[in-house]
C-alpha positions as CSV (number, residue, x, y, z in Angstrom):
1,X,38.6,93.7,131.6
2,X,40.7,96.2,129.7
3,X,43.0,94.4,127.2
4,X,46.8,94.8,127.3
5,X,48.7,97.1,124.9
6,X,52.2,96.7,123.6
7,X,53.1,99.9,125.5
8,X,51.8,98.5,128.8
9,X,53.7,95.3,128.2
10,X,56.9,97.3,127.9
11,X,56.3,99.7,130.8
12,X,54.4,97.5,133.3
13,X,55.5,97.5,136.9
14,X,55.8,94.2,138.9
15,X,52.4,92.5,139.1
16,X,50.0,90.4,137.2
17,X,48.0,91.8,134.3
18,X,45.1,90.2,132.5
19,X,44.4,90.4,128.8
20,X,41.2,88.4,128.8
21,X,40.4,84.8,127.9
22,X,42.8,83.5,130.5
23,X,46.0,85.2,129.2
24,X,48.1,87.1,131.8
25,X,51.3,89.1,131.7
26,X,53.4,88.4,134.9
27,X,56.1,91.0,135.8
28,X,58.5,89.9,138.5
29,X,60.4,92.1,140.9
30,X,63.5,92.0,138.7
31,X,61.5,93.2,135.7
32,X,61.4,89.8,134.0
33,X,58.2,89.5,132.0
34,X,56.5,86.3,131.1
35,X,53.1,85.0,129.7
36,X,50.8,82.6,131.6
37,X,47.6,81.1,130.3
38,X,44.8,79.8,132.5
39,X,42.6,77.2,130.8
40,X,40.0,74.6,131.8
41,X,40.7,71.0,130.7
42,X,38.5,68.1,131.8
43,X,37.1,70.1,134.7
44,X,40.5,71.2,136.0
45,X,42.0,74.6,135.8
46,X,45.5,74.5,134.4
47,X,48.2,77.3,134.3
48,X,50.6,77.1,131.4
49,X,53.7,79.1,131.0
50,X,54.0,80.4,127.4
51,X,57.4,81.9,127.6
52,X,59.0,85.3,128.1
53,X,57.3,88.5,127.0
54,X,59.0,90.3,124.2
55,X,57.9,93.9,124.2
56,X,57.4,96.0,121.1
57,X,56.1,99.1,122.7
58,X,55.8,101.5,119.8
59,X,55.2,99.7,116.5
60,X,54.7,96.2,115.3
61,X,57.5,95.9,112.7
62,X,58.7,92.4,112.2
63,X,62.1,91.4,113.6
64,X,64.6,88.7,113.0
65,X,63.3,85.3,114.0
66,X,59.7,86.1,112.9
67,X,59.9,83.1,110.6
68,X,60.2,80.7,113.6
69,X,56.9,79.0,114.5
70,X,55.3,80.5,117.6
71,X,55.4,77.2,119.4
72,X,59.2,77.1,119.1
73,X,59.8,80.6,120.4
74,X,61.1,81.3,123.9
75,X,59.9,84.9,123.9
76,X,56.6,86.1,122.5
77,X,55.2,89.5,121.6
78,X,51.6,90.4,122.8
79,X,50.2,89.4,119.5
80,X,52.1,86.1,119.5
81,X,51.0,85.3,123.0
82,X,47.4,85.9,122.1
83,X,47.7,83.6,119.0
84,X,49.4,80.8,121.0
85,X,46.7,81.2,123.8
86,X,44.0,80.7,121.2
87,X,45.7,77.6,119.8
88,X,46.0,76.0,123.3
89,X,42.4,76.9,124.2
90,X,41.2,75.2,121.0
91,X,43.3,72.1,121.8
92,X,41.6,71.9,125.2
93,X,38.2,72.2,123.6
94,X,39.1,69.5,121.2
95,X,40.1,67.2,124.1
96,X,43.8,67.5,123.7
97,X,45.8,68.3,126.8
98,X,47.1,71.9,126.4
99,X,50.0,71.3,128.8
100,X,51.2,68.4,126.7
101,X,50.8,70.5,123.6
102,X,53.0,73.2,125.0
103,X,55.6,70.6,126.1
104,X,55.8,69.3,122.6
105,X,56.5,72.8,121.3
106,X,59.3,73.3,123.9
107,X,60.9,69.9,123.1
108,X,61.1,70.9,119.4
109,X,62.7,74.2,120.5
110,X,65.3,72.3,122.6
111,X,66.1,69.9,119.8
112,X,66.6,72.6,117.2
113,X,70.0,74.2,116.6
114,X,70.4,77.5,118.6
115,X,70.1,81.0,117.3
116,X,73.2,82.9,116.1
117,X,73.1,85.0,119.3
118,X,73.0,81.9,121.5
119,X,75.8,80.3,119.6
120,X,77.9,83.5,119.8
121,X,77.5,83.5,123.6
122,X,78.8,79.9,123.7
123,X,81.8,80.8,121.5
124,X,82.6,83.7,123.9
125,X,82.3,81.4,127.0
126,X,84.6,78.8,125.5
127,X,87.2,81.2,124.2
128,X,87.3,84.2,126.6
129,X,89.8,82.7,129.0
130,X,92.5,82.9,126.3
131,X,91.6,86.5,125.3
132,X,92.5,89.9,126.7
133,X,89.8,91.7,128.5
134,X,89.5,94.2,125.6
135,X,89.1,91.4,123.0
136,X,86.6,89.6,125.2
137,X,84.4,92.7,125.4
138,X,84.8,93.6,121.7
139,X,83.8,90.2,120.5
140,X,80.2,90.4,121.8
141,X,79.8,94.1,121.6
142,X,80.7,94.2,117.9
143,X,78.4,91.3,117.1
144,X,75.6,92.9,119.2
145,X,75.9,96.1,117.2
146,X,76.5,94.9,113.7
147,X,75.5,91.2,113.4
148,X,72.6,90.6,115.8
149,X,70.2,93.0,114.0
150,X,70.3,90.8,111.0
151,X,71.5,87.4,112.3
152,X,70.8,87.3,116.0
153,X,67.4,85.5,115.9
154,X,68.2,83.2,113.0
155,X,69.1,79.6,113.7
156,X,72.7,78.9,112.8
157,X,71.8,76.1,110.4
158,X,69.7,78.5,108.3
159,X,72.3,81.3,107.9
160,X,73.6,81.8,104.3
161,X,76.3,83.8,102.7
162,X,73.6,86.3,101.6
163,X,72.6,86.8,105.3
164,X,76.2,87.5,106.3
165,X,76.7,89.9,103.4
166,X,73.5,91.8,104.3
167,X,74.6,92.0,108.0
168,X,77.9,93.6,106.9
169,X,76.5,95.9,104.2
170,X,75.9,98.9,106.3
171,X,79.5,99.1,107.5
172,X,81.4,97.4,104.6
173,X,82.3,100.7,102.9
174,X,82.0,103.1,105.8
175,X,83.8,101.1,108.5
176,X,86.1,98.6,106.6
177,X,88.3,97.8,109.6
178,X,85.3,97.0,111.8
179,X,83.6,95.1,109.0
180,X,86.5,92.8,108.6
181,X,86.6,92.1,112.4
182,X,82.8,91.4,112.4
183,X,83.1,89.1,109.4
184,X,85.8,87.1,111.2
185,X,83.7,86.9,114.3
186,X,80.7,85.8,112.4
187,X,82.8,83.1,110.7
188,X,84.1,81.9,114.1
189,X,80.5,81.5,115.4
190,X,79.5,79.5,112.2
191,X,82.6,77.3,112.4
192,X,81.9,76.6,116.0
193,X,78.3,75.7,115.1
194,X,79.6,73.3,112.4
195,X,82.0,71.6,115.0
196,X,79.0,71.2,117.3
197,X,77.0,69.5,114.6
198,X,74.5,72.4,114.3
199,X,75.5,73.2,110.7
200,X,76.4,70.9,107.8
201,X,79.1,73.3,106.7
202,X,81.5,75.9,108.2
203,X,81.4,79.6,107.5
204,X,80.8,80.5,103.8
205,X,84.0,82.7,103.7
206,X,84.6,82.6,99.9
207,X,80.9,83.3,99.1
208,X,80.8,86.2,101.5
209,X,83.9,87.8,99.9
210,X,82.4,87.5,96.5
211,X,79.1,89.1,97.6
212,X,80.7,92.0,99.6
213,X,83.7,92.7,97.3
214,X,86.8,94.5,98.6
215,X,86.2,97.0,101.4
216,X,87.4,100.6,100.8
217,X,90.8,101.3,102.2
218,X,91.0,104.4,104.4
219,X,89.6,107.7,103.1
220,X,87.1,110.1,104.6
221,X,83.5,109.5,105.3
222,X,81.2,110.8,102.5
223,X,79.9,114.1,103.9
224,X,76.8,116.1,102.8
225,X,77.8,119.6,101.8
226,X,76.7,121.9,104.6
227,X,74.7,124.0,102.1
228,X,72.4,120.9,101.7
229,X,71.9,120.2,105.4
230,X,69.0,122.7,106.1
231,X,66.9,121.2,103.2
232,X,67.7,117.6,104.4
233,X,66.7,118.6,108.0
234,X,63.4,120.0,106.7
235,X,62.7,116.7,104.9
236,X,63.5,114.7,108.1
237,X,61.2,117.0,110.1
238,X,58.3,116.3,107.7
239,X,58.7,112.5,107.6
240,X,57.1,110.0,109.9
241,X,58.7,110.1,113.3
242,X,60.7,107.0,114.2
243,X,63.5,106.4,116.7
244,X,66.0,106.1,113.9
245,X,65.0,109.4,112.4
246,X,65.1,111.2,115.7
247,X,68.5,109.7,116.5
248,X,69.9,110.9,113.1
249,X,68.5,114.4,113.7
250,X,70.1,114.5,117.2
251,X,73.4,113.4,115.6
252,X,73.2,116.2,113.0
253,X,72.3,118.9,115.6
254,X,75.1,117.9,118.0
255,X,77.9,116.8,115.7
256,X,78.1,113.6,117.7
257,X,79.2,110.2,116.5
258,X,76.6,107.5,115.9
259,X,77.9,105.3,118.8
260,X,77.7,108.3,121.1
261,X,74.1,109.0,120.2
262,X,73.1,105.3,120.4
263,X,74.7,104.9,123.9
264,X,73.3,108.1,125.3
265,X,71.2,107.6,128.5
266,X,69.0,110.1,130.3
267,X,71.4,110.4,133.2
268,X,73.9,111.9,130.9
269,X,71.6,114.9,130.1
270,X,71.2,118.0,132.2
271,X,68.3,119.8,130.5
272,X,68.4,122.8,132.8
273,X,72.0,123.4,131.8
274,X,71.4,122.3,128.2
275,X,74.3,119.9,128.4
276,X,75.0,116.3,127.5
277,X,77.9,114.8,129.4
278,X,79.7,111.9,127.8
279,X,81.5,109.8,130.5
280,X,85.2,109.1,129.9
281,X,84.5,105.3,129.6
282,X,82.3,105.9,126.6
283,X,84.7,108.2,124.8
284,X,86.6,105.6,122.8
285,X,88.8,108.1,121.0
286,X,89.8,110.6,123.8
287,X,88.9,108.5,126.9
288,X,88.1,111.8,128.5
289,X,84.8,113.3,129.8
290,X,83.3,115.4,127.0
291,X,80.4,117.8,127.5
292,X,78.2,118.6,124.5
293,X,76.2,121.8,124.7
294,X,72.7,121.3,123.5
295,X,71.2,123.7,121.0
296,X,67.5,124.3,120.4
297,X,66.9,121.6,117.8
298,X,68.8,119.0,120.0
299,X,66.6,119.9,123.0
300,X,63.5,119.7,120.9
301,X,64.5,116.2,119.8
302,X,64.8,115.2,123.5
303,X,61.3,116.3,124.1
304,X,60.0,114.4,121.1
305,X,61.9,111.2,121.8
306,X,60.3,110.9,125.3
307,X,57.4,109.2,123.6
308,X,59.7,106.4,122.5
309,X,61.8,106.2,125.7
310,X,61.5,106.5,129.5
311,X,63.1,109.8,130.6
312,X,62.0,109.1,134.2
313,X,64.5,106.3,134.3
314,X,68.0,107.7,134.4
315,X,69.6,104.5,133.2
316,X,67.2,104.2,130.2
317,X,68.6,104.8,126.7
318,X,67.5,108.0,125.1
319,X,67.1,106.3,121.7
320,X,66.1,102.6,122.5
321,X,64.9,100.0,120.1
322,X,61.6,98.3,120.5
323,X,62.9,96.1,123.3
324,X,64.5,99.0,125.2
325,X,68.0,98.0,124.1
326,X,70.5,100.0,122.0
327,X,69.6,100.6,118.4
328,X,72.1,99.3,115.8
329,X,74.3,101.5,113.6
330,X,72.1,100.3,110.7
331,X,69.0,101.9,112.2
332,X,70.5,105.3,111.6
333,X,72.4,104.5,108.4
334,X,69.3,103.1,106.6
335,X,67.6,106.5,106.9
336,X,70.3,107.9,104.6
337,X,70.2,104.9,102.3
338,X,66.4,105.1,102.0
339,X,66.7,108.7,100.8
340,X,69.0,107.5,98.0
341,X,71.8,109.8,99.3
342,X,75.5,109.1,98.7
343,X,76.5,110.4,102.2
344,X,76.7,108.7,105.5
345,X,75.7,109.8,109.0
346,X,79.3,110.2,110.3
347,X,79.9,112.7,107.5
348,X,77.7,115.3,109.2
349,X,80.6,115.9,111.6
350,X,82.6,117.1,108.5
351,X,79.6,119.1,107.4
352,X,79.6,121.0,110.7
353,X,83.4,121.4,110.7
354,X,83.4,122.8,107.1
355,X,80.5,125.2,107.9
356,X,82.4,126.4,111.0
357,X,85.6,127.1,109.0
358,X,83.8,128.9,106.1
359,X,80.9,130.6,107.9
360,X,82.4,131.3,111.3
361,X,86.0,132.3,110.5
362,X,86.5,134.0,113.9
363,X,85.7,131.0,115.9
364,X,89.0,129.5,116.9
365,X,89.9,126.2,115.3
366,X,90.4,124.6,118.7
367,X,86.8,125.4,119.6
368,X,85.5,123.7,116.5
369,X,87.7,120.7,117.0
370,X,86.7,120.4,120.6
371,X,83.0,120.6,119.7
372,X,83.5,117.4,117.7
373,X,85.2,115.8,120.8
374,X,88.6,115.8,119.0
375,X,91.5,115.7,121.4
376,X,92.8,119.2,122.1
377,X,96.1,119.9,123.8
378,X,95.5,121.0,127.4
379,X,97.6,124.2,127.1
380,X,95.3,125.3,124.3
381,X,92.2,124.9,126.5
382,X,94.0,126.7,129.4
383,X,94.6,129.7,127.2
384,X,90.9,130.3,127.0
385,X,90.0,129.1,130.5
386,X,87.7,126.0,130.6
387,X,84.5,127.8,131.3
388,X,85.0,130.3,128.5
389,X,86.0,127.5,126.2
390,X,82.7,125.7,126.9
391,X,80.7,128.8,126.2
392,X,82.5,129.3,122.9
393,X,81.5,125.8,121.9
394,X,77.9,126.5,123.0
395,X,77.9,129.6,120.8
396,X,79.2,127.6,117.8
397,X,76.6,124.8,118.2
398,X,73.8,127.3,118.9
399,X,74.7,129.0,115.6
400,X,74.8,125.6,113.8
401,X,71.4,124.7,115.3
402,X,69.9,127.9,114.0
403,X,71.5,127.4,110.6
404,X,70.2,123.8,110.0
405,X,66.7,124.7,111.1
406,X,66.4,127.8,109.0
407,X,66.4,130.1,112.0
408,X,68.2,133.4,112.6
409,X,71.9,133.0,113.0
410,X,74.9,135.3,113.0
411,X,76.5,134.9,109.5
412,X,79.9,135.5,111.1
413,X,80.4,135.8,114.8
414,X,82.6,138.9,115.2
415,X,86.1,138.6,116.5
416,X,85.3,140.9,119.4
417,X,83.2,138.1,121.0
418,X,86.4,136.0,121.6
419,X,89.3,136.5,124.0
420,X,92.6,138.0,122.8
421,X,94.4,134.6,123.5
422,X,92.7,133.3,120.3
423,X,94.7,130.7,118.4
424,X,94.5,131.5,114.8
425,X,93.7,129.0,112.2
426,X,96.5,127.4,110.3
């Protein structure tokens, strides 16, 4: 029997798949994955549910919650399921009932305080009736994006001020307003946990403030000078390929925001037209449909990321994490931090904008602003006609793509390539 792989666990269709030694992966019609162990005990064959299957299809990096004993976990990776199966088979050989052994593990799990994520969901359920729809959505989405990567799998009774400060670190200086909201929401979850008796204390507010310091007030995002971008791109291209690195490169090539890249799904991309359509509901700034023209490096990234994603599924994220969910902002930010650079991913939008102003002086300002999905007055767009406006954006981003990859690019697109209705730069 061929043994399972992490990739198969992630991609398996409904059915039952054997791993050997009585361990099976069961995939239901809804896509739910679980582990089942068949074992002989005192002459009888027993089937034991081991829990849900947590897929890590592309690497075996540890995740939050890995310090929790296997017996107490509700979801297991392939390696963890194999380890638990070995323990239960050994129990059966030693004359101990493996079903009872598994029940003990589950009872311990039920008696323990919940994870931060589980507690956050309970807070949301208990409070959402008094919130606006926007606040209700923002509560969980902000925690999902900024707190869960660090805290989601931790039991609420084990979370310290250090843990909270680490969760906030990636956004404390770059997104101070959001960082403050997330800090307040984390505190609400920990206070709720204290009231439920799951923690001995409430949220460590004072300690977190000391550890994080005062957030930066306003200001622009630190941006890499555009002259440095080609060399940085070359370094990224030579490094080990990861989903975070590819997402960062796509962000640089397109001038998109981190959230836009992380939320991108295959249905949004029309490869034949080399376009990426951002639906209005995902455009938090403009709340309008925005079409990004895809240059050669962006299209190349989409080919390479197919090894990490599932382009055949239109609803699949283009840049998923190991479980197929949206990567966190930290996944992209840590690439910059690991390089020891003082700039942030969002700053590449400014790099592109400055390059356009200094190296493409005849490209209208409105075109450069629109390429970054900044809101442009409708009468300005009409002056160029919408189709021509999109093609001018395509020309700009094609030039940017050639520049950052060291290819041939027009040092200054001539004025004659643009219509007479050009709006001059102020």
